[in-house]
N, C-alpha and C positions, 0 to 999 in steps of 0.2 A: 774419597769415596762417599763421605757423609754429605758433601755438597751436591753430588749427583743425585742422591736420594732426595734431598731437600728440594732441588730444582724440579725433579720429576713429580714430586708431591704438589708443588705450585702449579705446574703445567696441568696436572689432572684436575686440580680444584678450579682452575680457570675454564677448562673444557666443560666441566660439570655446570659451573655458573652460566656459561654461554648457552648451553643447551636448555637450562631452566628458563633463561631469559627468552630465547626464541620460542619456546613452548607457550609461555604466558602470553607473549604478543599475539601469537596465531590463534590460540585456543580461547582467549578471553577478550576478544575485541569488543569494545563498547559500541552498541547500536544507538546510544542516545537514551535508552530506557523506555522507548515508546513503541516496541515491536508489537504490532497488533494483527490479529487474524480477522479478515473480512471475507464477506460472501457477496458476490454481485451476479447479476444475470449475464449469461454469455452473449446476449444480444446487445452488442456494442463493439467498439466504443463509439460514442458520438462526440462531436466537437462541443466545447463548452458553449459557444455562441448559440448552438441549436437548443441546448437545454435552457439557457437564459431566456431565449425567445419563447419557449414553451411555457416557462414560469410566468413571464410577463403577460402572456396572452390567454392563459387558461384559468377558468374559474376554479379549477381544482386547487390551485395555489393561492387563491385570493387572500390577501392580507399578509403576503410574504414580507420578510425583513429586507428593506432597501439596502442596508449596509452590507448584508451578505451577498445580495445580488450584485452590487457594485464591486465587491471584492471578487466575485466570480468573473465579472467582466474584465477586471484588471489582470486576470491570469493569462489572457491572450490565447496563444495556440496550444491549448492543452486538450485532453480528452477525458470523457466522462463515462463511467459504467454505472448503471442503476442497481441499487440494492433494494431490499424490501422497504426499508425506512431510511435510506440514504442515497446520496450521490457521492461517488468516489472519483476524484479528479486526479490525473497523473499525466506525465509527459508521454510522448509517443513511444519512447524506448520501453518504458514500463508497461504501457498499454499493449505493446507487441508481445509481451510475455504471457498474456492471457489469451486462451483460444476464444475465437469469436464465432458463434454459431446462431443463425436465425432459423428456428424450426417451428413446426406445429405439432400439436398433440402431446408435447412433453415440455417440461420446464428444466433448463440446464442452468446450473449456477457454478461459477468458478470460485474456488476457495483458495485464498492466498495470505501470506504474511507480508507485511510492509511496515514502514516507519511512517507514523502520522506526523506531518509537518504542522498542520493546522486543522482544527475542527471548528465549524460554525453551525448555526442552526438557521433554517429558513423562517424561524419565528414561531410564535404561538398561533398556528393556523390549524384549520380542521384536519388536515392531512400532514402532520409535521415530518420533516426530513432533516437529518443531519448532513452536512456537507463536509467531506474529508478531502484535504490535499495531502497526497501520499507520495512517497518515493521508495526506491529500493524494493520493488515488488518481487516476491519470490512465490511463483505458482506451486500449489500443492496438489490440488485434485479437483475433479468435477463431481457434482451431485446431480443425478438425473431422476426426475420424477415423471412417470408416465401417466397420462390421463386416459381413462377408459373411453373407448370410441363408441 
């Protein structure tokens, strides 16, 4: 009879340890430690090649960092959303998670969490912008600002 009680105690301990292990794996998954909240215009996405062409041909970006621009070119078939002082680059799957709206008389921004893979700068220019390469986008909400007519 004592052996049955001991075996039952071992089985209960194993079950408890298994449940704790499963909980810790599902509840505390590591996201790489670089989860970031970003905000971009809903007017997008644009192809990286379109943004690169705009940077190369616009006086607004005069003095841009060539290394950053070459890096952007190397990203290939990716998509870009414009932020206030940033470009946010992602693949088509992540870009599809953000609503795209081209509107007048209002400004709509999409707020989302993501993992930043790499961050670069367009350089020490008059209108500086950071360039983020992100993945694992999680859409949160929109912010709408109405302009008086």
